[in-house]
C-alpha positions in Angstrom: 0.0 0.0 0.0 1.4 3.4 -0.9 2.4 5.8 1.8 0.0 8.7 2.1 1.7 12.1 2.1 -0.3 14.9 3.8 -0.3 18.3 2.4 -1.0 21.0 5.0 -2.7 23.8 3.0 -1.0 27.2 3.4 2.1 25.8 5.2 4.6 27.7 3.0 2.6 30.9 2.9 2.1 31.0 6.7 5.7 30.2 7.4 7.0 32.9 5.2 4.5 35.5 6.5 5.5 34.7 10.1 9.2 34.9 9.3 8.6 38.4 7.9 6.6 39.4 11.0 9.4 38.2 13.3 12.0 40.1 11.3 10.0 43.3 11.6 9.8 42.7 15.3 13.6 42.6 15.6 14.0 45.8 13.6 11.4 47.7 15.5 12.5 46.5 19.0 16.1 47.4 18.2 15.0 51.0 17.5 13.0 51.4 20.8 14.5 53.5 23.6 14.2 52.2 27.1 11.9 54.4 29.2 9.3 52.7 31.5 5.7 53.7 31.1 2.4 51.8 30.9 0.3 50.7 27.9 -3.3 51.7 27.4 -3.8 49.2 24.6 -5.7 46.5 26.6 -7.6 44.9 23.7 -5.6 42.2 21.9 -7.2 39.7 19.6 -6.4 36.0 20.2 -3.9 35.3 17.5 -4.6 31.6 16.8 -8.1 31.7 15.3 -10.1 30.2 18.1 -13.8 30.5 19.1 -13.5 33.8 20.8 -12.3 37.3 20.0 -9.7 38.3 22.7 -10.1 35.2 25.0 -8.1 32.1 24.2 -9.3 28.6 24.0 -7.2 25.6 24.9 -7.2 24.0 21.5 -4.2 24.6 19.2 -3.8 25.0 15.5 -2.8 21.6 14.0 0.8 20.9 12.9 1.8 23.3 10.1 -1.6 24.9 10.1 -1.6 28.6 10.4 -3.7 31.7 10.5 -3.4 35.4 9.6 -5.7 38.2 10.5 -6.3 41.9 11.3 -8.6 43.6 13.8 -9.3 47.3 13.9 -10.8 48.8 17.0 -11.8 52.3 18.1 -11.5 53.1 21.9 -13.2 56.3 23.3 -11.2 57.9 26.2 -9.1 54.9 27.2 -6.9 57.0 29.5 -8.0 59.8 31.8 -6.1 61.2 34.8 -7.4 63.4 37.6 -6.2 66.9 36.7 -3.9 68.8 39.0 -3.2 72.5 39.5 -5.8 74.9 38.1 -7.6 72.2 36.1 -10.7 70.7 37.6 -12.1 67.1 37.2 -10.6 64.5 34.9 -8.2 65.2 32.1 -8.3 63.0 28.9 -4.8 62.1 27.9 -5.6 59.6 25.3 -9.0 60.8 24.0 -9.6 58.7 20.9 -7.6 55.7 19.8 -7.7 53.6 16.6 -5.5 50.5 16.6 -5.0 47.9 13.8 -3.8 44.5 15.2 -2.0 42.4 12.6 -1.4 38.9 13.8 -0.6 35.3 12.8 0.1 32.0 14.4 1.6 28.6 13.3 1.1 25.2 14.7 4.4 23.4 15.3 2.8 20.2 16.5 -0.9 19.4 17.2 -0.2 20.5 20.8 2.2 23.4 20.5 2.0 26.6 18.5 3.7 30.0 18.3 2.1 33.4 17.4 2.7 37.1 17.2 0.6 40.3 17.3 1.7 43.7 16.0 -0.4 46.6 17.1 -0.3 49.5 14.6 -1.7 52.8 15.9 -3.6 54.5 13.1 -4.9 57.4 15.2 -4.1 58.6 18.7 -5.8 61.8 19.9 -3.3 62.6 22.6 -2.7 65.5 24.9 -1.4 66.0 28.4 -1.4 68.5 31.2 2.4 68.2 31.7 4.6 71.2 31.4 5.5 70.3 27.8 1.8 70.5 26.9 2.3 68.0 24.1 -0.7 67.4 21.9 -1.1 65.6 18.6 -3.1 62.9 16.8 -0.5 60.9 15.1 0.1 57.2 14.8 2.9 54.7 15.4 3.6 51.3 16.7 2.5 49.5 19.9 4.3 46.8 21.9 4.7 43.7 19.9 3.5 40.5 21.6 4.9 37.0 21.0 3.4 33.9 22.5 3.6 30.1 22.7 0.7 27.9 23.6 0.8 24.3 24.9 -2.4 22.2 24.8 -2.4 20.1 28.0 -5.9 18.5 27.8 -7.7 18.0 24.5 -11.2 19.5 24.6 -12.2 17.5 21.5 -11.7 14.2 23.5 -12.8 15.2 27.0 -15.3 18.1 26.5 -13.0 20.1 28.9 -9.7 21.5 27.9 -6.6 23.0 29.5 -3.8 25.0 28.0 -0.7 27.0 29.1 0.4 30.2 27.2 3.6 32.0 28.1 4.1 35.4 26.3 6.4 38.4 26.1 6.0 41.9 24.8 8.8 43.9 23.2 9.3 47.7 23.8 8.4 48.8 20.3 5.6 51.2 21.3 5.6 55.0 22.0 6.0 55.4 25.8 5.4 59.2 25.7 1.9 58.7 24.3 1.2 55.6 26.5 1.3 53.2 23.5 3.9 50.9 25.1 5.5 49.8 28.4 9.0 51.0 27.5 10.6 47.7 28.6 10.3 44.0 28.0 7.3 42.5 29.8 6.3 38.9 30.1 4.0 36.4 31.8 1.8 33.4 31.3 -1.9 32.6 31.1 -3.7 29.4 32.1 -6.6 28.5 29.8 -9.5 26.3 30.8 -12.5 25.7 28.6 -15.6 23.6 28.5 -17.7 22.4 25.5 -21.1 22.5 27.4 -23.1 21.6 24.2 -22.1 21.2 20.6 -23.5 24.7 20.1 -22.2 26.3 23.3 -18.8 26.6 24.9 -17.1 28.7 27.5 -13.5 29.6 28.2 -11.7 31.2 31.2 -8.2 32.8 31.1 -6.2 33.7 34.2 -2.6 34.7 34.5 0.1 37.2 35.4 2.0 39.9 33.5 5.3 40.9 35.0 6.5 44.5 34.3 8.4 47.5 35.7 6.9 49.5 38.5 5.7 52.8 37.0 3.9 55.7 38.6 2.3 58.5 36.5 -0.1 61.2 37.6 -0.6 59.3 40.9 -1.4 56.0 39.2 0.9 53.2 40.0 1.1 50.1 37.7 3.4 47.2 38.3 3.0 43.4 38.1 -0.6 42.5 37.1 -3.1 39.8 37.5 -4.9 39.3 34.2 -8.2 37.5 33.6 -11.1 37.0 31.2 -14.0 34.8 30.2 -15.6 34.1 26.8 -18.8 32.5 25.6 -19.5 31.2 22.1 -23.0 30.2 20.9 -23.5 28.8 17.4 -26.8 30.4 16.3 -26.9 28.8 12.8 -24.6 27.0 10.4 -22.4 30.0 9.6 -23.3 32.4 12.4 -22.0 32.6 16.0 -22.6 35.0 19.0 -19.7 35.7 21.3 -19.7 37.3 24.7 -16.5 38.4 26.5 -15.4 40.2 29.7 -11.7 40.9 30.5 -9.6 43.0 32.9 -6.6 43.2 35.1 -5.4 44.5 38.4 -2.2 45.1 40.2 -0.9 42.3 42.4 0.4 44.8 44.9 -3.0 46.4 45.6 -5.4 43.7 44.5 -8.6 45.5 43.4 -7.8 48.4 45.8 -7.9 51.2 43.2 -10.2 51.6 40.3 -7.6 53.5 38.3 -5.3 50.3 38.4 -8.2 47.9 37.6 -9.4 48.2 34.1 -12.4 46.0 33.2 -14.6 45.9 30.1 -17.3 43.6 28.7 -19.2 43.2 25.5 -19.9 40.9 22.6 -19.6 40.2 18.9 -21.3 38.5 15.9 -19.2 36.2 13.8 -19.8 35.0 10.3 -17.9 32.0 8.9 -17.5 31.9 5.2 -18.1 28.2 4.6 -15.1 26.0 4.1 -12.9 28.8 2.9 -11.3 29.4 6.3 -12.3 33.1 6.4 -14.0 34.5 9.5 -15.4 38.0 10.1 -16.3 39.6 13.5 -18.1 42.8 14.4 -18.6 43.8 18.0 -17.8 46.1 20.9 -17.4 46.5 24.6 -18.1 49.1 27.3 -15.8 50.0 30.2 -17.2 48.7 33.5 -14.3 50.0 35.7 -12.6 53.2 34.6 -9.0 51.9 34.9 -5.9 52.5 32.7 -6.9 51.3 29.2 -10.6 50.8 29.9 -12.5 53.0 27.5 -16.0 54.4 27.8 -16.8 52.2 24.9 -15.0 50.2 22.2 -16.1 49.0 18.7 -14.1 46.7 16.5 -14.2 44.6 13.4 -11.9 41.8 12.3 -11.1 39.5 9.4 -9.0 36.4 9.7 -8.1 33.4 7.7 -7.4 30.0 9.2 -5.7 27.6 6.7 -8.0 24.6 6.0 -6.3 21.2 6.3 -6.7 19.0 3.3 -5.4 15.5 2.7 -3.9 15.2 -0.8 -3.8 11.5 -1.2 -6.3 10.1 -3.7 -5.0 6.5 -3.4 -5.8 6.5 0.3 -9.2 5.5 1.5 -10.9 8.4 3.4 -10.8 8.0 7.2 -14.0 6.9 8.8 -15.8 10.0 10.2 -16.4 10.0 13.9 -19.9 9.2 15.1 -22.2 12.1 15.0 -23.2 12.8 18.7 -26.5 14.2 17.5 -27.5 10.6 16.4 -28.4 8.5 19.3 -29.8 5.0 18.6 -32.6 5.3 16.1 -33.2 9.0 16.6 -31.8 12.4 15.6 -31.6 14.3 18.9 -32.6 17.9 18.6 -31.3 20.6 21.0 -34.6 22.5 21.4 -38.4 22.2 20.9 -40.2 22.8 17.6 -42.8 25.5 18.3 -46.0 26.2 16.3 -48.7 28.8 16.3 -51.5 27.8 18.7 -53.7 25.1 17.1 -52.0 25.5 13.8 -49.2 23.9 11.8 -47.3 27.1 11.2 -43.7 26.8 12.4 -42.5 29.7 14.6 -39.3 31.3 13.3 -37.6 30.7 16.6 -37.5 27.0 15.7 -35.7 27.4 12.4 -32.2 27.0 13.9 -33.3 23.7 15.5 -34.6 22.4 12.1 -31.4 23.7 10.4 -29.4 21.5 12.7 -31.5 18.5 11.6 -30.7 19.5 8.0 -27.0 19.6 8.9 -27.2 16.1 10.5 -28.8 14.6 7.4 -26.4 16.3 5.0 -23.4 15.1 6.9 -24.8 11.6 7.4 -25.8 10.4 3.9 -26.2 6.9 5.4 -29.6 8.0 6.8 -31.9 6.8 4.0 -35.3 7.3 5.6 -36.3 9.5 8.6 -39.8 9.6 10.0 -40.9 13.1 11.1 -43.3 12.3 14.0 -45.8 14.7 15.4 -47.2 14.2 18.9 -49.8 16.1 21.0 -51.0 16.2 24.6 -54.4 15.0 25.8 -56.3 18.2 25.1 -58.5 18.4 22.1 -59.6 14.8 21.7 -58.2 11.9 19.7 -59.5 12.7 16.2 -58.5 16.4 16.5 -55.0 15.7 17.7 -54.4 13.0 15.1 -55.1 15.6 12.4 -53.1 18.4 14.0 -50.1 16.3 14.7 -50.2 15.0 11.0 -50.3 18.6 9.7 -47.5 19.7 11.9 -45.3 16.7 10.9 -46.0 17.5 7.3 -45.0 21.2 7.8 -41.7 20.1 9.3 -41.1 17.7 6.4 -41.9 20.4 3.9 -39.4 22.8 5.6 -36.6 20.2 5.4 -37.4 19.5 1.8 -37.4 23.3 1.0 -33.8 23.5 2.4 -32.5 20.7 0.2 -33.2 17.4 1.9 -34.5 14.8 -0.6 -38.2 14.2 -0.2 -37.7 10.5 -0.6 -35.7 10.4 2.6 -38.5 11.8 4.7 -42.0 10.6 5.7 -44.4 12.6 8.0 -46.7 10.9 10.4 -48.9 12.2 13.2 -49.5 10.1 16.3 -51.8 12.5 18.1 -51.9 11.6 21.8 -51.2 7.9 21.4 -47.6 8.0 22.5 -47.2 10.2 25.6 -43.8 10.3 27.3 -44.9 12.2 30.4 -47.9 12.7 32.7 -50.8 14.4 30.8 -52.3 15.6 34.0 -49.6 18.2 34.7 -48.7 21.3 32.7 -45.0 20.2 32.5 -46.0 16.8 31.4 -48.3 18.1 28.6 -45.5 20.4 27.4 -43.2 17.4 27.1 -45.8 15.4 25.2 -46.3 18.2 22.6 -43.2 17.5 20.5 -41.7 16.6 17.1 -39.3 13.7 16.9 -37.0 12.4 14.1 -36.9 8.6 14.0 -34.4 6.9 11.7 -36.3 4.2 9.8 -33.6 3.0 7.4 -29.9 3.5 7.1 -27.0 2.1 5.2 -24.1 0.5 7.0 
């Protein structure tokens, strides 16, 4: 039997692109002058193309799989100090900030990857109440971040995952305008995530960032505890909703001063462009605690490409697909109820994502040759009425599936009325369980 040679799509392109990025890092860092400050750029996209925006998941890119991307975010008043002298109230130092984060990552093995993020300041509306009275709205470079990530527990196998991510930042940013720390910083993040449902996952990041002790305008920033949590909900085949909250505080005065404890939260909508590997995000956050780097609000948009992995070996038999967890025994298990208008067979739009998931199961499992769409009712309405209503509802579901591309020959609709209860029909909860649509596999190929 011939040896199968796997071709990892995009390997050469990603490798060359990352080499160029690392070369630019060296050039920029070599030009940076040492002067300690602190950085107000607290939003950084996850560089390895995971399920979230700025929160990392434990899963890595595969060996020689890579990604490239760019996020652009606008932050409103990310840095304000309490004014001194004749001034009254707070003084905006960084009033408006637009940053483009250019990033990439490459899997070295299935459990180890490297990545880089280069923040490019497109617009910084900066002024200060110092004696120099410096004010401008120019651009420049932020501190460049490089990371490694190690997958310790595989979430695809265990439903829970664990990862470890050390990182460093290089002093390539503008310390005068608070666009960089002015010195090398570093730290590590522990990543824990959980695949709660095939459509819903959550991840938590906790770690530490070690840096110089700097005091400016009475605000003291030194070593920091960093944290964040992310949620991902797949709403439809190519659409996801993402929620995130993230922040940091100084280890010296743990949550003692708001100015040293930035925290923001928000969300995004994600669109996946089929099998192309392209992903687009649009979202925003609001500042919950008015610390260094926490804006009044932030909006962002991003586009990234994750290299698909293809097996270029026509002589090799395709590997057997893993069992679909949505098929259990002789049923397609749905994740939500199918709702109809009262006493009618009109499907409520809220149920379309549930039915779209059934479509996805049948498209990905062509061995399913015949599925019976079963309609069931509770005890109210009488036998003859319920038999007719359940039949019409089963036919409505079948017609929806056919309209979305499922072959009519693979579906049969049948109403069972109140003849097959699964719960007590004398209680409200029991009747709710009995009003249902089920998808029973009648015939399959093996």
